[in-house]
C-alpha positions as CSV (number, residue, x, y, z in Angstrom):
1,M,12.0,-179.5,34.4
2,D,13.6,-179.1,31.4
3,A,17.3,-180.2,31.5
4,Q,18.3,-178.8,28.1
5,Q,16.8,-175.5,28.8
6,F,18.6,-175.3,31.8
7,L,22.1,-176.5,30.8
8,A,21.7,-173.6,27.8
9,E,20.9,-170.8,30.3
10,F,23.5,-172.0,32.9
11,G,26.4,-170.0,32.0
12,H,24.4,-166.9,31.4
13,I,23.0,-167.1,34.6
14,A,25.9,-168.3,36.7
15,N,28.2,-165.3,35.3
16,A,25.6,-162.6,35.5
17,P,25.8,-159.9,38.1
18,G,24.0,-161.8,41.0
19,G,23.9,-164.6,38.8
20,V,24.4,-167.5,42.1
21,A,21.7,-165.8,43.6
22,R,19.6,-166.4,40.7
23,L,20.6,-170.0,40.7
24,R,19.9,-170.2,44.0
25,E,16.1,-168.9,43.4
26,L,15.6,-171.6,40.9
27,V,16.7,-174.5,43.1
28,Y,14.4,-173.2,45.6
29,Q,11.6,-172.8,42.8
30,F,12.2,-176.0,41.2
31,A,12.4,-177.6,44.8
32,V,9.0,-176.7,45.9
33,T,7.2,-177.0,42.2
34,G,8.3,-180.8,41.9
35,R,11.0,-180.4,39.3
36,L,13.9,-181.2,41.1
37,T,13.8,-184.5,42.1
38,L,11.7,-187.5,40.3
39,Q,8.5,-188.7,41.6
40,L,8.1,-192.4,43.0
41,E,5.1,-194.7,43.0
42,E,5.9,-196.2,46.4
43,D,5.7,-192.6,48.1
44,G,1.9,-192.2,47.7
45,T,0.5,-189.0,47.5
46,A,0.4,-186.3,49.6
47,D,-3.4,-187.0,50.5
48,V,-2.0,-189.5,53.3
49,A,0.2,-186.8,55.0
50,L,-3.2,-184.1,55.1
51,S,-5.1,-186.9,56.5
52,N,-2.9,-187.6,59.5
53,I,-2.7,-184.0,59.9
54,A,-6.1,-183.2,60.0
55,R,-7.0,-186.0,62.3
56,I,-3.9,-184.6,64.8
57,R,-5.1,-181.2,64.5
58,Q,-8.7,-182.3,65.3
59,G,-7.7,-184.1,68.3
60,L,-5.6,-181.4,69.6
61,I,-8.5,-178.8,69.2
62,T,-10.5,-181.1,71.4
63,E,-7.8,-181.2,74.1
64,K,-7.8,-177.3,73.6
65,K,-4.1,-177.9,72.9
66,F,-3.9,-175.5,69.4
67,K,-4.1,-172.2,68.8
68,R,-7.2,-171.7,66.3
69,S,-7.2,-168.6,64.1
70,P,-11.4,-168.8,63.0
71,K,-11.0,-166.0,60.6
72,L,-8.2,-167.4,58.6
73,E,-9.5,-171.0,58.7
74,S,-12.7,-169.7,56.7
75,A,-10.4,-168.0,54.0
76,P,-10.4,-169.8,50.4
77,L,-7.6,-171.7,49.5
78,T,-6.2,-170.0,45.9
79,P,-3.8,-172.1,44.1
80,P,-1.8,-169.9,41.5
81,A,-1.6,-171.2,38.1
82,I,0.9,-173.3,38.5
83,V,1.3,-177.4,37.5
84,I,2.5,-179.7,40.1
85,P,3.3,-183.1,40.5
86,P,-0.1,-185.6,40.2
87,S,0.9,-187.1,43.6
88,W,1.4,-183.6,45.6
89,R,-1.6,-181.5,46.7
90,W,-2.0,-177.9,47.2
91,S,-2.2,-176.7,51.0
92,R,-1.7,-173.8,53.3
93,L,0.6,-173.5,56.5
94,L,-2.5,-172.5,58.3
95,D,-3.8,-176.5,57.9
96,L,-0.5,-178.1,58.2
97,G,0.4,-176.6,61.5
98,E,0.3,-173.4,64.1
99,I,0.8,-169.9,63.2
100,N,2.6,-167.9,65.5
101,P,2.0,-170.6,68.7
102,R,2.9,-170.0,72.4
103,N,5.0,-172.2,74.3
104,Q,3.5,-174.1,77.6
105,V,6.2,-174.2,80.0
106,Q,5.5,-175.8,83.4
107,T,7.5,-174.3,86.0
108,D,7.6,-174.0,89.9
109,S,9.1,-172.0,92.5
110,E,12.2,-174.1,92.8
111,S,13.5,-174.4,89.5
112,V,14.5,-172.1,86.8
113,V,13.6,-172.7,83.5
114,M,16.0,-172.1,80.9
115,A,15.5,-171.3,77.2
116,T,17.4,-169.7,74.0
117,F,17.2,-166.0,73.2
118,V,17.0,-164.8,69.4
119,P,17.4,-161.2,68.1
120,M,16.9,-160.6,64.5
121,A,20.8,-160.3,64.1
122,A,21.1,-164.2,65.2
123,V,19.4,-165.6,62.1
124,S,21.1,-165.7,58.4
125,E,20.2,-164.9,55.2
126,N,22.1,-168.0,54.7
127,H,20.8,-171.2,53.4
128,S,20.6,-173.7,56.4
129,E,22.6,-171.9,58.4
130,A,22.3,-172.5,62.0
131,I,20.5,-169.7,64.3
132,A,23.1,-168.2,67.2
133,G,21.2,-167.4,70.3
134,V,22.1,-167.2,74.1
135,V,20.7,-168.7,76.9
136,K,18.6,-166.8,79.2
137,P,16.0,-167.8,82.5
138,W,12.7,-168.3,80.3
139,A,10.9,-166.0,82.9
140,E,13.2,-163.0,81.5
141,I,12.3,-163.4,77.8
142,S,8.4,-165.2,77.8
143,K,6.7,-162.2,77.4
144,G,7.0,-159.7,75.0
145,Y,8.6,-161.9,72.8
146,T,8.2,-164.6,69.7
147,H,8.0,-168.1,71.1
148,F,9.3,-170.7,68.6
149,A,10.6,-174.2,70.2
150,N,12.8,-177.0,68.2
151,G,11.6,-177.6,64.7
152,D,9.8,-174.7,64.2
153,V,10.3,-172.7,61.1
154,L,11.0,-169.0,61.8
155,L,10.5,-166.1,58.9
156,A,11.5,-162.7,59.1
157,K,8.5,-160.4,58.6
158,I,10.1,-156.7,58.6
159,T,11.4,-154.9,56.1
160,P,14.4,-155.4,54.6
161,C,14.9,-158.8,56.4
162,F,12.5,-160.2,54.6
163,E,13.5,-158.9,51.4
164,N,17.1,-160.3,52.3
165,G,15.7,-163.8,53.0
166,K,16.0,-164.0,56.9
167,S,14.8,-167.4,57.6
168,A,15.6,-170.5,59.7
169,V,14.6,-174.0,60.9
170,A,14.7,-173.7,64.8
171,R,17.7,-176.9,65.6
172,G,19.7,-177.1,68.8
173,L,17.9,-174.9,71.1
174,E,19.0,-175.5,74.5
175,F,15.9,-176.8,76.6
176,D,14.2,-177.3,73.1
177,I,12.5,-173.4,73.5
178,G,13.2,-170.7,72.9
179,A,11.8,-166.6,72.1
180,G,13.1,-163.7,70.0
181,S,12.3,-160.8,67.9
182,T,9.0,-159.6,68.0
183,E,9.5,-159.4,63.8
184,F,9.6,-163.2,63.2
185,H,6.6,-165.0,62.1
186,V,6.7,-168.8,63.0
187,F,5.0,-171.9,61.9
188,R,4.9,-175.0,64.2
189,P,4.1,-178.5,62.1
190,I,1.6,-180.8,64.5
191,S,2.7,-184.2,62.4
192,Q,5.9,-185.4,61.3
193,D,4.5,-186.1,58.0
194,I,5.7,-182.6,57.6
195,N,9.3,-182.0,57.0
196,P,10.2,-178.2,58.4
197,A,13.3,-178.1,56.4
198,Y,10.7,-178.5,53.2
199,I,8.7,-175.8,54.8
200,Y,11.8,-173.6,55.1
201,L,12.3,-174.0,51.2
202,F,8.9,-173.1,50.3
203,V,9.2,-169.5,52.1
204,R,12.4,-168.8,50.6
205,S,11.3,-169.7,47.3
206,P,10.1,-167.1,44.4
207,L,6.6,-168.9,44.9
208,F,6.2,-167.6,48.2
209,R,8.6,-164.4,48.5
210,A,7.2,-162.9,45.0
211,K,3.8,-162.2,46.0
212,G,4.9,-161.8,49.6
213,E,6.8,-158.7,48.8
214,A,4.1,-156.8,47.0
215,S,1.6,-157.9,50.1
216,M,3.9,-156.4,52.8
217,T,2.1,-153.0,54.4
218,G,3.1,-150.6,56.2
219,T,5.7,-147.3,55.6
220,A,8.7,-145.6,56.8
221,G,11.1,-148.5,56.6
222,Q,8.4,-150.3,58.8
223,K,7.0,-152.8,56.2
224,R,6.0,-156.1,57.2
225,L,4.5,-159.2,56.2
226,P,1.3,-159.8,56.9
227,T,0.5,-162.8,59.3
228,D,-2.7,-163.7,56.8
229,Y,-0.5,-164.2,53.5
230,F,2.0,-166.2,55.5
231,A,-0.8,-168.4,56.6
232,L,-2.7,-168.5,53.6
233,C,-0.2,-168.3,50.8
234,A,-1.2,-171.9,48.8
235,M,2.1,-174.2,49.3
236,P,2.3,-177.4,47.1
237,L,2.6,-180.2,49.3
238,P,4.4,-183.5,47.9
239,P,4.4,-186.8,50.2
240,T,6.3,-186.7,53.1
241,D,9.5,-189.4,51.6
242,E,9.8,-186.9,49.2
243,Q,9.9,-183.9,51.2
244,S,13.2,-185.6,52.6
245,R,14.7,-186.2,49.2
246,I,13.8,-182.8,48.0
247,V,15.7,-181.2,51.2
248,A,18.6,-183.4,50.7
249,K,19.1,-182.5,46.6
250,V,18.7,-178.7,47.7
251,D,21.4,-178.8,50.6
252,E,23.6,-181.0,48.0
253,L,22.9,-177.8,45.3
254,M,23.4,-174.9,47.2
255,A,26.7,-176.3,48.5
256,L,27.6,-176.4,44.8
257,C,26.4,-172.9,45.1
258,D,28.8,-172.1,47.6
259,Q,31.5,-173.7,45.6
260,L,30.8,-171.5,42.5
261,E,30.4,-168.1,44.1
262,A,33.7,-168.9,46.1
263,Q,35.1,-169.5,42.6
264,Q,33.8,-166.3,41.4
265,Q,34.9,-164.3,44.4
266,K,38.8,-165.9,43.9
267,R,38.6,-164.9,40.0
268,R,37.5,-161.2,41.1
269,T,40.3,-160.8,43.8
270,L,42.8,-161.9,41.5
271,Q,41.2,-159.5,38.9
272,N,41.5,-156.6,41.5
273,Q,45.0,-157.4,42.4
274,L,46.3,-157.8,39.0
275,R,44.4,-154.9,38.2
276,H,46.0,-153.1,40.7
277,A,49.8,-153.8,39.7
278,T,49.1,-153.0,36.1
279,L,48.0,-149.6,37.3
280,Q,50.8,-149.1,39.9
281,A,53.3,-150.0,37.5
282,V,52.2,-147.6,34.9
283,A,51.8,-144.6,37.9
284,T,55.5,-145.6,39.0
285,S,57.2,-145.6,35.9
286,Q,60.8,-144.3,35.8
287,S,61.3,-143.4,32.8
288,P,59.3,-142.4,29.3
289,H,60.6,-146.1,28.0
290,E,59.2,-147.6,31.3
291,L,56.1,-146.1,31.2
292,Q,55.3,-146.7,27.3
293,E,55.9,-150.7,28.1
294,N,53.6,-150.4,30.7
295,W,51.2,-148.6,29.3
296,Q,51.3,-151.2,26.4
297,C,50.7,-153.8,28.9
298,L,47.9,-152.2,30.6
299,E,46.4,-151.7,26.8
300,G,47.0,-155.2,25.6
301,N,45.1,-156.4,28.8
302,F,42.1,-154.1,29.1
303,G,39.3,-156.3,28.5
304,Q,40.6,-159.0,31.2
305,L,41.8,-156.0,34.1
306,F,38.2,-154.2,34.0
307,S,34.8,-155.7,33.7
308,T,32.5,-153.6,35.7
309,P,31.6,-149.9,35.9
310,E,33.4,-149.7,38.9
311,D,36.3,-151.0,37.5
312,V,37.0,-147.5,35.3
313,A,37.2,-145.5,38.8
314,A,40.7,-147.4,39.0
315,F,41.8,-146.1,35.6
316,R,40.4,-142.4,36.2
317,G,42.9,-142.8,39.3
318,L,45.5,-143.6,37.4
319,I,45.0,-140.7,34.8
320,L,45.2,-138.6,37.5
321,D,47.5,-139.5,38.9
322,L,49.8,-139.4,35.7
323,A,48.8,-136.1,35.1
324,V,49.6,-134.8,38.2
325,S,52.9,-135.9,38.1
326,G,53.8,-134.5,34.9
327,N,53.4,-137.8,32.8
328,L,50.4,-136.3,30.5
329,S,51.9,-132.9,30.4
330,D,52.3,-131.4,26.1
331,I,55.8,-131.4,25.5
332,E,56.1,-128.3,23.9
333,L,54.5,-126.7,27.1
334,R,56.9,-128.1,29.3
335,H,59.8,-125.5,29.3
336,D,58.0,-122.1,28.5
337,S,57.9,-121.1,32.0
338,T,58.2,-122.9,35.1
339,G,56.2,-123.3,38.6
340,T,58.7,-121.2,40.7
341,E,57.8,-118.5,38.2
342,L,54.0,-118.9,38.8
343,L,54.2,-118.8,42.3
344,E,56.2,-115.5,42.9
345,T,53.6,-113.9,40.2
346,I,50.8,-115.0,42.6
347,T,52.9,-113.8,45.6
348,K,53.1,-110.3,43.9
349,Q,49.4,-110.7,43.1
350,R,48.6,-111.5,46.7
351,V,50.6,-108.2,47.8
352,A,48.6,-106.2,45.2
353,W,45.6,-107.3,46.2
354,S,45.7,-106.9,49.9
355,K,46.7,-103.1,49.2
356,E,43.8,-102.7,47.1
357,A,41.2,-104.5,49.0
358,D,38.7,-103.1,51.1
359,D,37.3,-103.9,54.7
360,Q,37.1,-107.5,55.3
361,E,39.1,-108.7,52.0
362,K,41.8,-106.6,53.2
363,K,41.9,-108.3,56.5
364,E,42.0,-111.9,54.7
365,A,44.9,-110.7,52.4
366,Q,46.9,-109.7,55.4
367,S,46.2,-112.8,57.5
368,M,47.4,-115.0,54.4
369,L,50.5,-113.1,53.8
370,K,51.1,-113.3,57.9
371,K,50.6,-117.0,57.3
372,L,52.9,-117.9,54.5
373,R,55.9,-116.2,56.4
374,T,55.8,-118.6,58.8
375,Q,54.4,-121.6,57.1
376,Q,56.8,-124.6,57.2
377,F,55.6,-127.8,55.2
378,N,57.5,-131.1,54.2
379,V,58.1,-131.7,50.2
380,P,57.1,-135.1,49.1
381,D,59.6,-137.6,48.0
382,T,57.7,-137.8,44.5
383,K,60.0,-136.6,41.7
384,L,58.0,-133.9,39.3
385,P,59.3,-132.5,36.0
386,E,62.3,-130.0,36.8
387,H,59.9,-127.1,35.9
388,W,57.4,-128.2,38.3
389,I,57.3,-127.1,41.8
390,W,55.8,-128.2,45.2
391,A,53.5,-125.7,47.0
392,T,50.8,-125.7,49.7
393,F,47.5,-124.5,49.4
394,L,48.0,-121.2,51.0
395,Q,50.7,-120.5,48.5
396,I,48.7,-121.0,45.3
397,S,45.4,-119.4,46.7
398,K,43.7,-116.1,46.9
399,A,42.1,-116.7,50.1
400,I,41.2,-120.0,52.3
401,V,38.3,-119.4,54.3
402,D,36.8,-122.0,57.1
403,C,32.5,-122.4,57.5
404,H,31.0,-121.3,60.3
405,N,30.9,-123.5,62.8
406,K,27.2,-123.1,64.2
407,T,24.3,-125.0,62.7
408,A,22.0,-123.1,60.5
409,P,18.6,-122.3,61.2
410,Y,16.9,-123.9,57.8
411,V,14.2,-122.6,55.9
412,A,11.7,-123.9,53.1
413,S,13.3,-121.8,50.4
414,G,16.3,-119.5,50.1
415,I,20.4,-120.0,49.7
416,H,21.6,-123.3,49.2
417,L,23.7,-124.6,52.2
418,I,26.3,-126.8,51.0
419,R,26.8,-129.5,53.2
420,T,29.9,-132.4,53.3
421,T,26.9,-134.4,52.0
422,D,26.1,-132.8,48.7
423,I,29.8,-133.0,47.4
424,R,30.7,-136.2,46.0
425,N,33.1,-137.4,43.1
426,G,34.0,-133.8,42.2
427,E,30.1,-132.4,42.0
428,M,28.2,-130.2,43.9
429,N,24.7,-131.5,44.1
430,L,22.1,-129.0,44.4
431,A,19.3,-131.2,44.1
432,N,19.0,-131.8,47.9
433,T,20.2,-129.0,49.9
434,R,19.3,-127.3,52.9
435,K,17.9,-124.0,52.5
436,I,19.1,-120.7,54.9
437,T,17.8,-117.0,54.5
438,E,19.8,-113.9,53.0
439,E,20.2,-112.7,56.5
440,T,21.8,-115.8,57.5
441,F,23.9,-115.9,54.5
442,S,25.0,-112.2,55.2
443,Y,26.3,-113.0,58.4
444,W,27.6,-116.6,58.2
445,A,29.5,-115.6,54.5
446,R,30.7,-112.2,55.7
447,R,34.3,-113.1,55.6
448,M,34.2,-114.0,52.1
449,P,30.8,-114.8,50.0
450,P,31.3,-117.7,47.9
451,K,31.3,-116.9,44.3
452,A,31.3,-118.8,40.8
453,G,34.5,-120.8,40.3
454,D,35.6,-121.0,44.1
455,I,36.3,-124.4,45.0
456,F,34.5,-126.0,48.4
457,F,36.9,-128.5,50.0
458,T,35.4,-130.9,53.1
459,R,37.8,-131.5,55.8
460,E,35.7,-134.0,57.6
461,A,32.6,-136.8,56.7
462,P,33.9,-137.3,54.5
463,M,37.3,-135.4,53.9
464,G,38.8,-134.8,50.9
465,E,35.8,-134.2,48.5
466,A,35.9,-130.8,46.5
467,A,33.6,-129.0,44.1
468,I,33.3,-125.8,41.9
469,V,30.9,-123.7,42.7
470,P,28.8,-123.2,39.5
471,E,28.0,-120.5,37.2
472,G,24.6,-118.5,38.7
473,E,24.5,-120.1,41.7
474,K,24.4,-118.8,45.5
475,V,25.9,-120.9,48.1
476,C,26.9,-120.6,51.6
477,L,29.5,-123.1,53.1
478,G,28.2,-125.4,55.3
479,Q,29.8,-127.1,58.4
480,R,33.2,-129.1,57.9
481,T,33.6,-127.6,54.6
482,M,36.0,-124.8,53.1
483,L,36.4,-122.6,50.5
484,I,39.5,-121.8,48.0
485,R,39.4,-119.2,45.8
486,L,42.5,-118.7,43.5
487,F,43.7,-116.1,41.1
488,P,41.6,-117.7,38.1
489,E,43.9,-115.6,35.7
490,L,46.9,-117.3,37.3
491,F,46.0,-120.5,38.4
492,N,43.6,-123.1,36.7
493,N,40.8,-123.9,39.6
494,R,39.8,-127.6,37.6
495,F,43.3,-128.4,37.7
496,L,43.9,-128.1,41.1
497,L,39.9,-129.9,41.7
498,Y,42.1,-132.8,39.6
499,V,45.3,-132.8,41.8
500,I,42.5,-133.1,45.2
501,R,40.7,-135.7,43.4
502,S,43.9,-138.0,42.6
503,P,44.9,-140.7,44.7
504,S,48.3,-139.4,45.6
505,F,47.0,-136.6,47.0
506,Q,44.3,-138.4,48.7
507,N,46.9,-140.6,50.2
508,R,49.3,-137.7,51.8
509,M,45.9,-136.0,53.2
510,V,44.9,-138.9,55.2
511,E,48.6,-139.0,56.3
512,A,48.0,-135.2,57.6
513,A,44.9,-136.2,59.1
514,I,44.3,-136.3,62.6
515,G,41.5,-137.8,64.8
516,M,41.4,-141.6,66.2
517,T,38.0,-142.3,65.5
518,V,37.1,-139.9,63.1
519,K,39.8,-138.7,60.6
520,H,39.7,-135.0,59.8
521,L,41.6,-131.8,59.1
522,R,42.3,-128.8,61.1
523,V,42.2,-125.2,59.0
524,G,46.0,-125.0,59.3
525,G,46.5,-129.0,58.1
526,V,44.0,-128.3,54.9
527,E,46.6,-124.8,54.2
528,D,49.3,-127.1,54.7
529,L,48.7,-129.6,51.8
530,V,50.8,-129.6,48.7
531,V,50.2,-129.5,45.4
532,P,52.4,-129.8,42.2
533,V,52.3,-126.1,40.3
534,P,53.2,-126.7,36.8
535,P,52.6,-123.4,34.9
536,K,49.5,-122.1,34.2
537,Q,49.5,-123.1,30.3
538,E,50.5,-126.4,30.8
539,Q,47.8,-126.6,33.7
540,D,45.2,-125.8,31.0
541,S,46.7,-128.2,28.5
542,I,46.7,-130.9,30.9
543,V,42.9,-130.0,32.0
544,K,42.3,-130.9,27.9
545,I,43.6,-134.1,28.2
546,I,42.1,-135.4,31.5
547,D,39.0,-134.1,30.0
548,A,39.3,-136.0,26.6
549,L,40.7,-139.3,28.6
550,F,37.4,-139.1,31.2
551,E,35.0,-139.3,28.6
552,V,36.7,-142.2,26.9
553,C,36.2,-143.7,30.2
554,N,32.5,-142.2,30.6
555,R,31.6,-144.3,27.1
556,F,33.2,-147.2,28.5
557,E,31.6,-147.1,31.5
558,K,28.2,-146.9,30.3
559,Q,29.2,-150.0,27.7
560,L,30.3,-152.2,30.8
561,S,26.5,-150.8,32.5
562,K,24.9,-151.5,29.1
563,K,26.7,-155.0,29.6
564,Q,25.4,-155.7,32.8
565,L,22.0,-154.9,32.1
566,I,21.6,-156.7,29.3
567,A,23.0,-159.6,31.2
568,A,20.6,-159.0,34.1
569,N,17.7,-158.7,31.8
570,L,18.9,-162.0,30.0
571,V,19.0,-163.7,33.4
572,S,15.8,-162.6,34.3
573,S,13.9,-163.8,31.2
574,A,15.5,-167.0,31.7
575,V,14.1,-167.1,35.4
576,V,10.7,-166.2,34.6
577,A,10.8,-168.8,31.1
578,L,11.8,-171.6,33.8
579,T,9.8,-170.6,36.9
580,G,6.9,-168.6,35.3
581,I,7.4,-165.9,38.0
582,A,8.9,-162.4,37.5
583,I,11.3,-161.7,40.3
584,E,12.4,-158.2,40.5
585,Q,15.8,-156.9,39.8
586,E,18.6,-156.0,42.4
587,E,20.9,-153.6,41.5
588,E,23.7,-154.7,43.7
589,P,24.7,-158.3,45.2
590,M,25.4,-157.0,48.5
591,K,24.1,-156.7,52.2
592,A,22.5,-153.6,52.2
593,P,18.7,-152.4,52.4
594,K,16.8,-153.0,50.1
595,T,15.0,-150.2,50.6
596,E,16.3,-146.6,51.1
597,L,14.6,-143.9,53.3
598,V,14.4,-141.0,51.7
599,A,13.1,-138.8,54.8
600,P,16.3,-137.9,57.0
601,V,16.6,-139.1,60.7
602,R,16.7,-136.1,62.9
603,L,17.8,-135.9,66.6
604,G,15.0,-135.7,69.3
605,T,15.4,-135.1,72.9
606,P,19.2,-135.6,73.5
607,P,20.3,-138.5,75.6
608,D,21.7,-138.6,79.1
609,V,25.6,-139.1,78.4
610,K,25.4,-142.4,79.8
611,A,22.2,-143.4,77.7
612,Q,23.1,-146.3,75.1
613,A,21.9,-144.1,72.1
614,P,24.9,-144.7,69.3
615,L,22.8,-143.6,66.8
616,A,21.6,-140.2,68.6
617,T,25.3,-139.7,69.1
618,I,26.1,-139.5,65.9
619,L,23.3,-137.6,65.0
620,A,24.5,-134.8,67.5
621,R,28.3,-134.9,65.9
622,H,26.5,-134.1,62.7
623,N,24.1,-131.2,62.6
624,G,21.5,-133.3,64.0
625,E,19.9,-135.0,60.9
626,M,21.3,-137.6,58.4
627,S,19.7,-139.8,56.0
628,A,19.3,-143.1,57.1
629,K,21.5,-145.0,54.8
630,D,24.4,-142.3,55.6
631,L,23.6,-142.8,59.7
632,W,23.2,-146.9,58.8
633,Q,27.1,-146.3,57.5
634,R,28.4,-144.7,60.2
635,F,26.8,-146.7,63.0
636,G,28.7,-149.7,61.5
637,G,26.8,-152.7,62.5
638,E,24.5,-154.8,60.4
639,I,21.5,-153.8,58.9
640,D,19.1,-155.3,61.2
641,A,20.6,-154.3,64.4
642,F,21.0,-150.7,62.8
643,Y,16.9,-150.8,62.2
644,A,16.4,-152.3,65.9
645,Q,18.6,-149.7,67.1
646,L,16.8,-146.7,65.0
647,K,13.3,-148.3,66.9
648,I,14.8,-148.0,70.5
649,E,15.8,-145.0,70.3
650,V,12.5,-143.2,68.5
651,A,10.7,-144.9,71.4
652,H,12.7,-143.7,74.1
653,G,12.2,-140.3,72.0
654,W,16.2,-139.6,71.6
655,L,15.5,-139.1,67.8
656,L,12.4,-138.3,66.2
657,E,9.9,-140.4,64.7
658,P,11.0,-140.3,60.8
659,A,8.2,-139.0,58.6
660,P,6.0,-141.1,56.1
661,A,8.3,-141.4,53.0
662,E,8.9,-142.9,49.6
663,M,10.1,-146.1,49.5
664,L,12.8,-146.3,46.7
665,E,13.6,-149.6,45.6
666,K,16.9,-150.1,44.8
């Protein structure tokens, strides 16, 4: 290993997005290619180990105690173009032990043999973390599961567990044996010349994993690492004593990586706290002078407070809160008219509309007037400019209409049905909507057909998202969405959209929500939500100011994204230069599926109420289908547990078998 080169690149690697994970990859790669420890003459060569293993293997074969794989044994050893130390030799797991062995347990009728059961969730992605299993009678787990014993190496073979690095050396199994998930590959060394912990380092190294990911087969979230790759992948084998030194050095370096990661996380936590405190100080300023001082503090430390694109979202929230509290208004517009006068004008316009409207619209107008006569609401404590006023959605709207509460019959093409998943961050995404027929639309939208400029508001799953219906698009309300129609000449719909997106409004909305497990708003709860009301001319001015500031945020966000991309590319280049192996980029260092299923998960035969079918239960409450990612997030468990539960419920027919789908690398 070129120490000078590594030290020169260390800072770039460690501080880049996911940099510590890259350092760990480098450590594993250096470990199994002979660049992490010194080679000692007294260690001899790996030929000694290979000779001993061959002798032991032949003896076990003679005694019929070795599980052979004739087809795999005939495959040639094909080492990659990587230079290893002269004392090392290329080998394969197939030649060093047993692949996916079976435990031979002697039992009699008077005794109960116990063993450790290890599900996939009990194996960690972290370095050398002990597996966590439960003790069960061997008779219960000996059939239909993967066998292993103390000293064996376990490797998850299914996506995304393999990509996430789930693997372990079986240690501390009570009664020395175990069984577990059928999604494990197992290697069992047959000689003391092979250190299982070294094999563990190899299967975690880029040398094994990079090509392994490319070798996986299968579709629709069920890709697996083939047994032949696991058994036949060329592995650099050091002498026995050097294996132990390598393992000790890797453990030492991984502990340092843990410390570095903890320091980075602590630094990030402090940065988040400081940013939050600074933004909060600006947002709660009690006077123009205090606002100016706090803003100067924010401006002077901007580079230290905002380092990732995600941080900019908090700044956008500050802009919105300042805007909807009157702190971004144009001074010259502040006293031309008042919010009270605007409400009075809206009331007059609504009365006039109730007299002029026909049929269903007349009913809506009269219903609005009736509700307004009895509506009661609490005014927030937040101080507004003197000429502003607090008002409810009901007071400022021309109409508020709830969705149809039945599941629509979908068609291949037709009118966009806007579900809650189609509304995010103030935008209506029409790319992946469900479609309904003109007949369904006419029936569902008979109360108030949506038109351009209307606001769609979600009251559940998730709550409080909103978007404006775009020009030239015909759309329909999906379940748990509501339509808010304003008098456009009196109230700016984009100002209301910005109010809804502001953190202060979102906090008030959460307080008004009901429900223990899933927070949601009743129709009346939406109508009672309060918003600040400035005069229309001031609304228009505020929208222009927010648009201009958000454009600055967008440019800054792009700069931070570009900075992260450059850092990530630099790290990749450094890793390639140091290891000779290109490693695929990950977008975000988080525990999540490395792949995302494009095809939706759909409800099959509804399970009995007593059945353990959490995924089917969730789907039943959400139109009977959902993307795999959304379903996993609502499931709330680890991703491995989610995939296991998905497999169970598909097998029972509670969920439909997902259609083969393109796998998008994240």
